[in-house]
mmJSON file of the N, C-alpha and C atoms, coordinates in Angstrom:
{"data_MODEL":{"atom_site":{
"group_PDB":["ATOM","ATOM","ATOM","ATOM","ATOM","ATOM","ATOM","ATOM","ATOM","ATOM","ATOM","ATOM","ATOM","ATOM","ATOM","ATOM","ATOM","ATOM","ATOM","ATOM","ATOM","ATOM","ATOM","ATOM","ATOM","ATOM","ATOM","ATOM","ATOM","ATOM","ATOM","ATOM","ATOM","ATOM","ATOM","ATOM","ATOM","ATOM","ATOM","ATOM","ATOM","ATOM","ATOM","ATOM","ATOM","ATOM","ATOM","ATOM","ATOM","ATOM","ATOM","ATOM","ATOM","ATOM","ATOM","ATOM","ATOM","ATOM","ATOM","ATOM","ATOM","ATOM","ATOM","ATOM","ATOM","ATOM","ATOM","ATOM","ATOM","ATOM","ATOM","ATOM","ATOM","ATOM","ATOM","ATOM","ATOM","ATOM","ATOM","ATOM","ATOM","ATOM","ATOM","ATOM","ATOM","ATOM","ATOM","ATOM","ATOM","ATOM","ATOM","ATOM","ATOM","ATOM","ATOM","ATOM","ATOM","ATOM","ATOM","ATOM","ATOM","ATOM","ATOM","ATOM","ATOM","ATOM","ATOM","ATOM","ATOM","ATOM","ATOM","ATOM","ATOM","ATOM","ATOM","ATOM","ATOM","ATOM","ATOM","ATOM","ATOM","ATOM","ATOM","ATOM","ATOM","ATOM","ATOM","ATOM","ATOM","ATOM","ATOM","ATOM","ATOM","ATOM","ATOM","ATOM","ATOM","ATOM","ATOM","ATOM","ATOM","ATOM","ATOM","ATOM","ATOM","ATOM","ATOM","ATOM","ATOM","ATOM","ATOM","ATOM","ATOM","ATOM","ATOM","ATOM","ATOM","ATOM","ATOM","ATOM","ATOM","ATOM","ATOM","ATOM","ATOM","ATOM","ATOM","ATOM","ATOM","ATOM","ATOM","ATOM","ATOM","ATOM","ATOM","ATOM","ATOM","ATOM","ATOM","ATOM","ATOM","ATOM","ATOM","ATOM","ATOM","ATOM","ATOM","ATOM","ATOM","ATOM","ATOM","ATOM","ATOM","ATOM","ATOM","ATOM","ATOM","ATOM","ATOM","ATOM","ATOM","ATOM","ATOM","ATOM","ATOM","ATOM","ATOM","ATOM","ATOM","ATOM"],
"id":[1,2,3,4,5,6,7,8,9,10,11,12,13,14,15,16,17,18,19,20,21,22,23,24,25,26,27,28,29,30,31,32,33,34,35,36,37,38,39,40,41,42,43,44,45,46,47,48,49,50,51,52,53,54,55,56,57,58,59,60,61,62,63,64,65,66,67,68,69,70,71,72,73,74,75,76,77,78,79,80,81,82,83,84,85,86,87,88,89,90,91,92,93,94,95,96,97,98,99,100,101,102,103,104,105,106,107,108,109,110,111,112,113,114,115,116,117,118,119,120,121,122,123,124,125,126,127,128,129,130,131,132,133,134,135,136,137,138,139,140,141,142,143,144,145,146,147,148,149,150,151,152,153,154,155,156,157,158,159,160,161,162,163,164,165,166,167,168,169,170,171,172,173,174,175,176,177,178,179,180,181,182,183,184,185,186,187,188,189,190,191,192,193,194,195,196,197,198,199,200,201,202,203,204,205,206,207,208,209,210],
"type_symbol":["N","C","C","N","C","C","N","C","C","N","C","C","N","C","C","N","C","C","N","C","C","N","C","C","N","C","C","N","C","C","N","C","C","N","C","C","N","C","C","N","C","C","N","C","C","N","C","C","N","C","C","N","C","C","N","C","C","N","C","C","N","C","C","N","C","C","N","C","C","N","C","C","N","C","C","N","C","C","N","C","C","N","C","C","N","C","C","N","C","C","N","C","C","N","C","C","N","C","C","N","C","C","N","C","C","N","C","C","N","C","C","N","C","C","N","C","C","N","C","C","N","C","C","N","C","C","N","C","C","N","C","C","N","C","C","N","C","C","N","C","C","N","C","C","N","C","C","N","C","C","N","C","C","N","C","C","N","C","C","N","C","C","N","C","C","N","C","C","N","C","C","N","C","C","N","C","C","N","C","C","N","C","C","N","C","C","N","C","C","N","C","C","N","C","C","N","C","C","N","C","C","N","C","C","N","C","C","N","C","C"],
"label_atom_id":["N","CA","C","N","CA","C","N","CA","C","N","CA","C","N","CA","C","N","CA","C","N","CA","C","N","CA","C","N","CA","C","N","CA","C","N","CA","C","N","CA","C","N","CA","C","N","CA","C","N","CA","C","N","CA","C","N","CA","C","N","CA","C","N","CA","C","N","CA","C","N","CA","C","N","CA","C","N","CA","C","N","CA","C","N","CA","C","N","CA","C","N","CA","C","N","CA","C","N","CA","C","N","CA","C","N","CA","C","N","CA","C","N","CA","C","N","CA","C","N","CA","C","N","CA","C","N","CA","C","N","CA","C","N","CA","C","N","CA","C","N","CA","C","N","CA","C","N","CA","C","N","CA","C","N","CA","C","N","CA","C","N","CA","C","N","CA","C","N","CA","C","N","CA","C","N","CA","C","N","CA","C","N","CA","C","N","CA","C","N","CA","C","N","CA","C","N","CA","C","N","CA","C","N","CA","C","N","CA","C","N","CA","C","N","CA","C","N","CA","C","N","CA","C","N","CA","C","N","CA","C","N","CA","C","N","CA","C","N","CA","C","N","CA","C"],
"label_alt_id":[null,null,null,null,null,null,null,null,null,null,null,null,null,null,null,null,null,null,null,null,null,null,null,null,null,null,null,null,null,null,null,null,null,null,null,null,null,null,null,null,null,null,null,null,null,null,null,null,null,null,null,null,null,null,null,null,null,null,null,null,null,null,null,null,null,null,null,null,null,null,null,null,null,null,null,null,null,null,null,null,null,null,null,null,null,null,null,null,null,null,null,null,null,null,null,null,null,null,null,null,null,null,null,null,null,null,null,null,null,null,null,null,null,null,null,null,null,null,null,null,null,null,null,null,null,null,null,null,null,null,null,null,null,null,null,null,null,null,null,null,null,null,null,null,null,null,null,null,null,null,null,null,null,null,null,null,null,null,null,null,null,null,null,null,null,null,null,null,null,null,null,null,null,null,null,null,null,null,null,null,null,null,null,null,null,null,null,null,null,null,null,null,null,null,null,null,null,null,null,null,null,null,null,null,null,null,null,null,null,null],
"label_comp_id":["MET","MET","MET","ARG","ARG","ARG","ARG","ARG","ARG","ALA","ALA","ALA","THR","THR","THR","PHE","PHE","PHE","GLY","GLY","GLY","LYS","LYS","LYS","LEU","LEU","LEU","ALA","ALA","ALA","LEU","LEU","LEU","LEU","LEU","LEU","ALA","ALA","ALA","LEU","LEU","LEU","GLY","GLY","GLY","LEU","LEU","LEU","VAL","VAL","VAL","LEU","LEU","LEU","PHE","PHE","PHE","SER","SER","SER","PHE","PHE","PHE","VAL","VAL","VAL","LEU","LEU","LEU","MET","MET","MET","GLY","GLY","GLY","LEU","LEU","LEU","SER","SER","SER","ARG","ARG","ARG","LEU","LEU","LEU","VAL","VAL","VAL","VAL","VAL","VAL","SER","SER","SER","ALA","ALA","ALA","ASP","ASP","ASP","THR","THR","THR","ALA","ALA","ALA","ARG","ARG","ARG","LEU","LEU","LEU","VAL","VAL","VAL","SER","SER","SER","ALA","ALA","ALA","PRO","PRO","PRO","THR","THR","THR","MET","MET","MET","VAL","VAL","VAL","ALA","ALA","ALA","GLY","GLY","GLY","GLY","GLY","GLY","THR","THR","THR","LEU","LEU","LEU","VAL","VAL","VAL","VAL","VAL","VAL","VAL","VAL","VAL","LEU","LEU","LEU","THR","THR","THR","VAL","VAL","VAL","ARG","ARG","ARG","SER","SER","SER","VAL","VAL","VAL","VAL","VAL","VAL","ALA","ALA","ALA","VAL","VAL","VAL","ALA","ALA","ALA","GLY","GLY","GLY","ILE","ILE","ILE","ARG","ARG","ARG","PRO","PRO","PRO","LEU","LEU","LEU","GLU","GLU","GLU","ASP","ASP","ASP"],
"label_asym_id":["A","A","A","A","A","A","A","A","A","A","A","A","A","A","A","A","A","A","A","A","A","A","A","A","A","A","A","A","A","A","A","A","A","A","A","A","A","A","A","A","A","A","A","A","A","A","A","A","A","A","A","A","A","A","A","A","A","A","A","A","A","A","A","A","A","A","A","A","A","A","A","A","A","A","A","A","A","A","A","A","A","A","A","A","A","A","A","A","A","A","A","A","A","A","A","A","A","A","A","A","A","A","A","A","A","A","A","A","A","A","A","A","A","A","A","A","A","A","A","A","A","A","A","A","A","A","A","A","A","A","A","A","A","A","A","A","A","A","A","A","A","A","A","A","A","A","A","A","A","A","A","A","A","A","A","A","A","A","A","A","A","A","A","A","A","A","A","A","A","A","A","A","A","A","A","A","A","A","A","A","A","A","A","A","A","A","A","A","A","A","A","A","A","A","A","A","A","A","A","A","A","A","A","A","A","A","A","A","A","A"],
"label_entity_id":["1","1","1","1","1","1","1","1","1","1","1","1","1","1","1","1","1","1","1","1","1","1","1","1","1","1","1","1","1","1","1","1","1","1","1","1","1","1","1","1","1","1","1","1","1","1","1","1","1","1","1","1","1","1","1","1","1","1","1","1","1","1","1","1","1","1","1","1","1","1","1","1","1","1","1","1","1","1","1","1","1","1","1","1","1","1","1","1","1","1","1","1","1","1","1","1","1","1","1","1","1","1","1","1","1","1","1","1","1","1","1","1","1","1","1","1","1","1","1","1","1","1","1","1","1","1","1","1","1","1","1","1","1","1","1","1","1","1","1","1","1","1","1","1","1","1","1","1","1","1","1","1","1","1","1","1","1","1","1","1","1","1","1","1","1","1","1","1","1","1","1","1","1","1","1","1","1","1","1","1","1","1","1","1","1","1","1","1","1","1","1","1","1","1","1","1","1","1","1","1","1","1","1","1","1","1","1","1","1","1"],
"label_seq_id":[1,1,1,2,2,2,3,3,3,4,4,4,5,5,5,6,6,6,7,7,7,8,8,8,9,9,9,10,10,10,11,11,11,12,12,12,13,13,13,14,14,14,15,15,15,16,16,16,17,17,17,18,18,18,19,19,19,20,20,20,21,21,21,22,22,22,23,23,23,24,24,24,25,25,25,26,26,26,27,27,27,28,28,28,29,29,29,30,30,30,31,31,31,32,32,32,33,33,33,34,34,34,35,35,35,36,36,36,37,37,37,38,38,38,39,39,39,40,40,40,41,41,41,42,42,42,43,43,43,44,44,44,45,45,45,46,46,46,47,47,47,48,48,48,49,49,49,50,50,50,51,51,51,52,52,52,53,53,53,54,54,54,55,55,55,56,56,56,57,57,57,58,58,58,59,59,59,60,60,60,61,61,61,62,62,62,63,63,63,64,64,64,65,65,65,66,66,66,67,67,67,68,68,68,69,69,69,70,70,70],
"pdbx_PDB_ins_code":[null,null,null,null,null,null,null,null,null,null,null,null,null,null,null,null,null,null,null,null,null,null,null,null,null,null,null,null,null,null,null,null,null,null,null,null,null,null,null,null,null,null,null,null,null,null,null,null,null,null,null,null,null,null,null,null,null,null,null,null,null,null,null,null,null,null,null,null,null,null,null,null,null,null,null,null,null,null,null,null,null,null,null,null,null,null,null,null,null,null,null,null,null,null,null,null,null,null,null,null,null,null,null,null,null,null,null,null,null,null,null,null,null,null,null,null,null,null,null,null,null,null,null,null,null,null,null,null,null,null,null,null,null,null,null,null,null,null,null,null,null,null,null,null,null,null,null,null,null,null,null,null,null,null,null,null,null,null,null,null,null,null,null,null,null,null,null,null,null,null,null,null,null,null,null,null,null,null,null,null,null,null,null,null,null,null,null,null,null,null,null,null,null,null,null,null,null,null,null,null,null,null,null,null,null,null,null,null,null,null],
"Cartn_x":[2.07,0.647,0.348,-0.671,-1.061,-1.892,-1.885,-2.644,-4.142,-4.647,-6.081,-6.455,-5.596,-5.85,-5.818,-4.887,-4.795,-6.081,-6.583,-7.822,-9.019,-9.098,-10.201,-10.142,-8.945,-8.808,-9.149,-8.828,-9.183,-10.7,-11.383,-12.842,-13.447,-12.84,-13.304,-13.152,-12.031,-11.812,-12.853,-13.121,-14.14,-15.509,-15.822,-17.095,-17.237,-16.157,-16.215,-16.448,-15.779,-15.951,-17.37,-17.868,-19.231,-20.258,-20.049,-20.96,-20.969,-19.831,-19.753,-20.628,-20.58,-21.413,-22.9,-23.247,-24.65,-25.114,-24.278,-24.62,-24.822,-23.962,-24.103,-25.384,-25.665,-26.864,-28.141,-28.181,-29.384,-29.538,-28.448,-28.559,-28.906,-28.617,-29.015,-30.528,-31.231,-32.686,-33.249,-32.48,-32.966,-32.345,-31.053,-30.346,-29.719,-29.072,-28.468,-27.248,-26.781,-25.657,-24.373,-24.156,-22.947,-22.941,-24.074,-24.167,-24.011,-24.551,-24.416,-22.957,-22.193,-20.756,-20.029,-20.406,-19.774,-20.091,-21.279,-21.67,-20.908,-20.724,-20.087,-18.559,-18.012,-16.563,-15.727,-16.087,-15.23,-15.093,-16.174,-16.059,-15.254,-15.373,-14.582,-13.097,-12.772,-11.372,-10.805,-11.59,-11.125,-10.887,-11.814,-11.645,-10.479,-10.333,-9.216,-7.871,-7.811,-6.568,-6.204,-7.198,-6.946,-6.477,-7.022,-6.578,-5.117,-4.752,-3.362,-2.417,-2.791,-1.938,-1.764,-2.844,-2.746,-1.945,-2.038,-1.243,0.243,0.597,2.006,2.494,1.654,2.053,2.259,1.429,1.597,2.831,3.144,4.364,5.595,5.564,6.681,6.823,5.696,5.753,6.273,5.848,6.31,7.791,8.245,9.664,10.537,9.937,10.685,11.257,10.878,11.392,10.813,9.497,8.824,7.658,7.866,6.835,5.626,4.493,3.304,3.474,2.957,3.027,1.871,2.046,0.96,-0.024],
"Cartn_y":[39.528,39.513,38.518,37.748,36.771,37.431,36.811,37.364,37.385,36.363,36.314,37.44,37.692,38.784,40.123,40.292,41.533,41.756,40.712,40.82,41.157,40.533,40.818,42.262,42.738,44.12,45.112,44.753,45.619,45.697,44.578,44.588,45.355,45.242,46.001,47.502,47.912,49.327,49.838,49.083,49.463,49.556,48.589,48.602,49.795,50.164,51.318,52.619,52.768,53.987,54.061,52.959,52.949,53.177,52.553,52.743,54.195,54.85,56.247,57.117,56.871,57.64,57.361,56.108,55.765,56.385,56.318,56.898,58.405,59.074,60.513,60.85,60.102,60.362,60.144,59.052,58.775,59.734,60.127,61.039,62.458,62.787,64.118,64.24,63.113,63.152,63.59,63.369,63.622,64.869,65.068,66.19,67.067,68.136,69.047,68.407,69.047,68.507,68.488,69.517,69.548,68.425,68.194,67.108,65.751,65.615,64.358,64.072,65.114,64.933,64.503,65.102,64.734,63.297,62.841,61.472,60.466,60.778,59.819,59.938,60.969,61.187,60.057,59.489,58.426,57.206,56.806,55.651,55.986,57.216,57.62,57.685,58.198,58.267,56.862,55.973,54.592,53.9,54.063,53.461,54.05,55.37,56.024,55.636,55.538,55.118,53.688,52.825,51.445,51.359,52.183,52.221,52.656,53.677,54.161,53.085,52.428,51.372,50.226,49.818,48.726,49.124,50.371,50.845,50.815,51.309,51.284,49.844,48.969,47.561,46.906,47.23,46.627,47.172,48.446,49.008,48.339,48.11,47.429,46.003,45.334,43.969,43.946,44.886,44.935,45.286,46.131,46.496,45.354,44.335,43.174,43.319,44.338,44.56,43.541,43.355,42.386,41.782,40.654,40.094,39.567,39.488,38.9,37.39,36.809,35.358,34.714,33.45,32.714,32.171],
"Cartn_z":[21.031,20.819,19.71,19.898,18.889,17.793,16.642,15.517,15.813,16.47,16.783,17.75,18.717,19.663,18.958,18.053,17.279,16.485,15.863,15.091,15.963,17.124,18.051,18.549,18.836,19.287,18.17,16.934,15.805,15.647,15.789,15.722,16.897,18.056,19.216,18.986,18.408,18.119,17.131,16.088,15.12,15.789,16.629,17.335,18.264,18.959,19.854,19.084,17.967,17.172,16.609,16.076,15.55,16.659,17.809,18.941,19.396,19.332,19.72,18.821,17.514,16.59,16.808,17.023,17.278,18.588,19.604,20.899,20.79,20.052,19.896,19.127,18.095,17.313,18.095,18.858,19.638,20.813,21.421,22.562,22.117,20.855,20.355,20.253,20.199,20.184,21.537,22.601,23.953,24.565,24.36,24.981,23.893,24.3,23.335,22.665,21.604,20.834,21.659,22.471,23.298,24.328,24.946,25.928,25.249,24.054,23.316,22.997,22.655,22.397,23.665,24.799,26.067,26.458,26.139,26.468,25.609,24.345,23.439,23.4,23.99,23.925,24.526,25.685,26.234,25.327,24.671,23.789,22.533,22.055,20.882,21.233,22.404,22.831,23.018,23.61,23.804,22.466,21.539,20.218,19.458,19.517,18.829,19.407,20.722,21.378,20.985,20.945,20.547,19.096,18.227,16.826,16.742,17.509,17.499,18.023,19.109,19.681,18.697,18.053,17.087,15.852,15.448,14.318,14.646,15.82,16.238,16.353,16.908,17.059,15.7,14.725,13.404,12.693,12.89,12.296,12.908,14.201,14.869,14.337,14.079,13.555,12.126,11.295,9.903,9.84,10.744,10.783,11.272,11.84,12.295,13.68,14.404,15.758,16.724,16.646,17.501,16.704,16.07,15.191,15.973,15.267,15.863,15.944,17.015,17.178,16.446,16.059,15.387,16.36],
"occupancy":[1.0,1.0,1.0,1.0,1.0,1.0,1.0,1.0,1.0,1.0,1.0,1.0,1.0,1.0,1.0,1.0,1.0,1.0,1.0,1.0,1.0,1.0,1.0,1.0,1.0,1.0,1.0,1.0,1.0,1.0,1.0,1.0,1.0,1.0,1.0,1.0,1.0,1.0,1.0,1.0,1.0,1.0,1.0,1.0,1.0,1.0,1.0,1.0,1.0,1.0,1.0,1.0,1.0,1.0,1.0,1.0,1.0,1.0,1.0,1.0,1.0,1.0,1.0,1.0,1.0,1.0,1.0,1.0,1.0,1.0,1.0,1.0,1.0,1.0,1.0,1.0,1.0,1.0,1.0,1.0,1.0,1.0,1.0,1.0,1.0,1.0,1.0,1.0,1.0,1.0,1.0,1.0,1.0,1.0,1.0,1.0,1.0,1.0,1.0,1.0,1.0,1.0,1.0,1.0,1.0,1.0,1.0,1.0,1.0,1.0,1.0,1.0,1.0,1.0,1.0,1.0,1.0,1.0,1.0,1.0,1.0,1.0,1.0,1.0,1.0,1.0,1.0,1.0,1.0,1.0,1.0,1.0,1.0,1.0,1.0,1.0,1.0,1.0,1.0,1.0,1.0,1.0,1.0,1.0,1.0,1.0,1.0,1.0,1.0,1.0,1.0,1.0,1.0,1.0,1.0,1.0,1.0,1.0,1.0,1.0,1.0,1.0,1.0,1.0,1.0,1.0,1.0,1.0,1.0,1.0,1.0,1.0,1.0,1.0,1.0,1.0,1.0,1.0,1.0,1.0,1.0,1.0,1.0,1.0,1.0,1.0,1.0,1.0,1.0,1.0,1.0,1.0,1.0,1.0,1.0,1.0,1.0,1.0,1.0,1.0,1.0,1.0,1.0,1.0,1.0,1.0,1.0,1.0,1.0,1.0],
"B_iso_or_equiv":[0.0,0.0,0.0,0.0,0.0,0.0,0.0,0.0,0.0,0.0,0.0,0.0,0.0,0.0,0.0,0.0,0.0,0.0,0.0,0.0,0.0,0.0,0.0,0.0,0.0,0.0,0.0,0.0,0.0,0.0,0.0,0.0,0.0,0.0,0.0,0.0,0.0,0.0,0.0,0.0,0.0,0.0,0.0,0.0,0.0,0.0,0.0,0.0,0.0,0.0,0.0,0.0,0.0,0.0,0.0,0.0,0.0,0.0,0.0,0.0,0.0,0.0,0.0,0.0,0.0,0.0,0.0,0.0,0.0,0.0,0.0,0.0,0.0,0.0,0.0,0.0,0.0,0.0,0.0,0.0,0.0,0.0,0.0,0.0,0.0,0.0,0.0,0.0,0.0,0.0,0.0,0.0,0.0,0.0,0.0,0.0,0.0,0.0,0.0,0.0,0.0,0.0,0.0,0.0,0.0,0.0,0.0,0.0,0.0,0.0,0.0,0.0,0.0,0.0,0.0,0.0,0.0,0.0,0.0,0.0,0.0,0.0,0.0,0.0,0.0,0.0,0.0,0.0,0.0,0.0,0.0,0.0,0.0,0.0,0.0,0.0,0.0,0.0,0.0,0.0,0.0,0.0,0.0,0.0,0.0,0.0,0.0,0.0,0.0,0.0,0.0,0.0,0.0,0.0,0.0,0.0,0.0,0.0,0.0,0.0,0.0,0.0,0.0,0.0,0.0,0.0,0.0,0.0,0.0,0.0,0.0,0.0,0.0,0.0,0.0,0.0,0.0,0.0,0.0,0.0,0.0,0.0,0.0,0.0,0.0,0.0,0.0,0.0,0.0,0.0,0.0,0.0,0.0,0.0,0.0,0.0,0.0,0.0,0.0,0.0,0.0,0.0,0.0,0.0,0.0,0.0,0.0,0.0,0.0,0.0],
"pdbx_formal_charge":[null,null,null,null,null,null,null,null,null,null,null,null,null,null,null,null,null,null,null,null,null,null,null,null,null,null,null,null,null,null,null,null,null,null,null,null,null,null,null,null,null,null,null,null,null,null,null,null,null,null,null,null,null,null,null,null,null,null,null,null,null,null,null,null,null,null,null,null,null,null,null,null,null,null,null,null,null,null,null,null,null,null,null,null,null,null,null,null,null,null,null,null,null,null,null,null,null,null,null,null,null,null,null,null,null,null,null,null,null,null,null,null,null,null,null,null,null,null,null,null,null,null,null,null,null,null,null,null,null,null,null,null,null,null,null,null,null,null,null,null,null,null,null,null,null,null,null,null,null,null,null,null,null,null,null,null,null,null,null,null,null,null,null,null,null,null,null,null,null,null,null,null,null,null,null,null,null,null,null,null,null,null,null,null,null,null,null,null,null,null,null,null,null,null,null,null,null,null,null,null,null,null,null,null,null,null,null,null,null,null],
"auth_seq_id":[1,1,1,2,2,2,3,3,3,4,4,4,5,5,5,6,6,6,7,7,7,8,8,8,9,9,9,10,10,10,11,11,11,12,12,12,13,13,13,14,14,14,15,15,15,16,16,16,17,17,17,18,18,18,19,19,19,20,20,20,21,21,21,22,22,22,23,23,23,24,24,24,25,25,25,26,26,26,27,27,27,28,28,28,29,29,29,30,30,30,31,31,31,32,32,32,33,33,33,34,34,34,35,35,35,36,36,36,37,37,37,38,38,38,39,39,39,40,40,40,41,41,41,42,42,42,43,43,43,44,44,44,45,45,45,46,46,46,47,47,47,48,48,48,49,49,49,50,50,50,51,51,51,52,52,52,53,53,53,54,54,54,55,55,55,56,56,56,57,57,57,58,58,58,59,59,59,60,60,60,61,61,61,62,62,62,63,63,63,64,64,64,65,65,65,66,66,66,67,67,67,68,68,68,69,69,69,70,70,70],
"auth_comp_id":["MET","MET","MET","ARG","ARG","ARG","ARG","ARG","ARG","ALA","ALA","ALA","THR","THR","THR","PHE","PHE","PHE","GLY","GLY","GLY","LYS","LYS","LYS","LEU","LEU","LEU","ALA","ALA","ALA","LEU","LEU","LEU","LEU","LEU","LEU","ALA","ALA","ALA","LEU","LEU","LEU","GLY","GLY","GLY","LEU","LEU","LEU","VAL","VAL","VAL","LEU","LEU","LEU","PHE","PHE","PHE","SER","SER","SER","PHE","PHE","PHE","VAL","VAL","VAL","LEU","LEU","LEU","MET","MET","MET","GLY","GLY","GLY","LEU","LEU","LEU","SER","SER","SER","ARG","ARG","ARG","LEU","LEU","LEU","VAL","VAL","VAL","VAL","VAL","VAL","SER","SER","SER","ALA","ALA","ALA","ASP","ASP","ASP","THR","THR","THR","ALA","ALA","ALA","ARG","ARG","ARG","LEU","LEU","LEU","VAL","VAL","VAL","SER","SER","SER","ALA","ALA","ALA","PRO","PRO","PRO","THR","THR","THR","MET","MET","MET","VAL","VAL","VAL","ALA","ALA","ALA","GLY","GLY","GLY","GLY","GLY","GLY","THR","THR","THR","LEU","LEU","LEU","VAL","VAL","VAL","VAL","VAL","VAL","VAL","VAL","VAL","LEU","LEU","LEU","THR","THR","THR","VAL","VAL","VAL","ARG","ARG","ARG","SER","SER","SER","VAL","VAL","VAL","VAL","VAL","VAL","ALA","ALA","ALA","VAL","VAL","VAL","ALA","ALA","ALA","GLY","GLY","GLY","ILE","ILE","ILE","ARG","ARG","ARG","PRO","PRO","PRO","LEU","LEU","LEU","GLU","GLU","GLU","ASP","ASP","ASP"],
"auth_asym_id":["A","A","A","A","A","A","A","A","A","A","A","A","A","A","A","A","A","A","A","A","A","A","A","A","A","A","A","A","A","A","A","A","A","A","A","A","A","A","A","A","A","A","A","A","A","A","A","A","A","A","A","A","A","A","A","A","A","A","A","A","A","A","A","A","A","A","A","A","A","A","A","A","A","A","A","A","A","A","A","A","A","A","A","A","A","A","A","A","A","A","A","A","A","A","A","A","A","A","A","A","A","A","A","A","A","A","A","A","A","A","A","A","A","A","A","A","A","A","A","A","A","A","A","A","A","A","A","A","A","A","A","A","A","A","A","A","A","A","A","A","A","A","A","A","A","A","A","A","A","A","A","A","A","A","A","A","A","A","A","A","A","A","A","A","A","A","A","A","A","A","A","A","A","A","A","A","A","A","A","A","A","A","A","A","A","A","A","A","A","A","A","A","A","A","A","A","A","A","A","A","A","A","A","A","A","A","A","A","A","A"],
"auth_atom_id":["N","CA","C","N","CA","C","N","CA","C","N","CA","C","N","CA","C","N","CA","C","N","CA","C","N","CA","C","N","CA","C","N","CA","C","N","CA","C","N","CA","C","N","CA","C","N","CA","C","N","CA","C","N","CA","C","N","CA","C","N","CA","C","N","CA","C","N","CA","C","N","CA","C","N","CA","C","N","CA","C","N","CA","C","N","CA","C","N","CA","C","N","CA","C","N","CA","C","N","CA","C","N","CA","C","N","CA","C","N","CA","C","N","CA","C","N","CA","C","N","CA","C","N","CA","C","N","CA","C","N","CA","C","N","CA","C","N","CA","C","N","CA","C","N","CA","C","N","CA","C","N","CA","C","N","CA","C","N","CA","C","N","CA","C","N","CA","C","N","CA","C","N","CA","C","N","CA","C","N","CA","C","N","CA","C","N","CA","C","N","CA","C","N","CA","C","N","CA","C","N","CA","C","N","CA","C","N","CA","C","N","CA","C","N","CA","C","N","CA","C","N","CA","C","N","CA","C","N","CA","C","N","CA","C","N","CA","C","N","CA","C","N","CA","C"],
"pdbx_PDB_model_num":[1,1,1,1,1,1,1,1,1,1,1,1,1,1,1,1,1,1,1,1,1,1,1,1,1,1,1,1,1,1,1,1,1,1,1,1,1,1,1,1,1,1,1,1,1,1,1,1,1,1,1,1,1,1,1,1,1,1,1,1,1,1,1,1,1,1,1,1,1,1,1,1,1,1,1,1,1,1,1,1,1,1,1,1,1,1,1,1,1,1,1,1,1,1,1,1,1,1,1,1,1,1,1,1,1,1,1,1,1,1,1,1,1,1,1,1,1,1,1,1,1,1,1,1,1,1,1,1,1,1,1,1,1,1,1,1,1,1,1,1,1,1,1,1,1,1,1,1,1,1,1,1,1,1,1,1,1,1,1,1,1,1,1,1,1,1,1,1,1,1,1,1,1,1,1,1,1,1,1,1,1,1,1,1,1,1,1,1,1,1,1,1,1,1,1,1,1,1,1,1,1,1,1,1,1,1,1,1,1,1]
}}}
């Protein structure tokens, strides 16, 4: 994985998590709190999964197993 791709994916993960909170907050104005959580859950799971994958990838790179490309 290239460093630029890693950075873009990190920004995407941050954006997904922030979008999930905004989506939940705005949907609570229209529907109940439980439904708002169900609506925002897929984006939160996607963002959280991407954060975990990037964390594991960075640990592997720091350990020297598979370094990031320039």
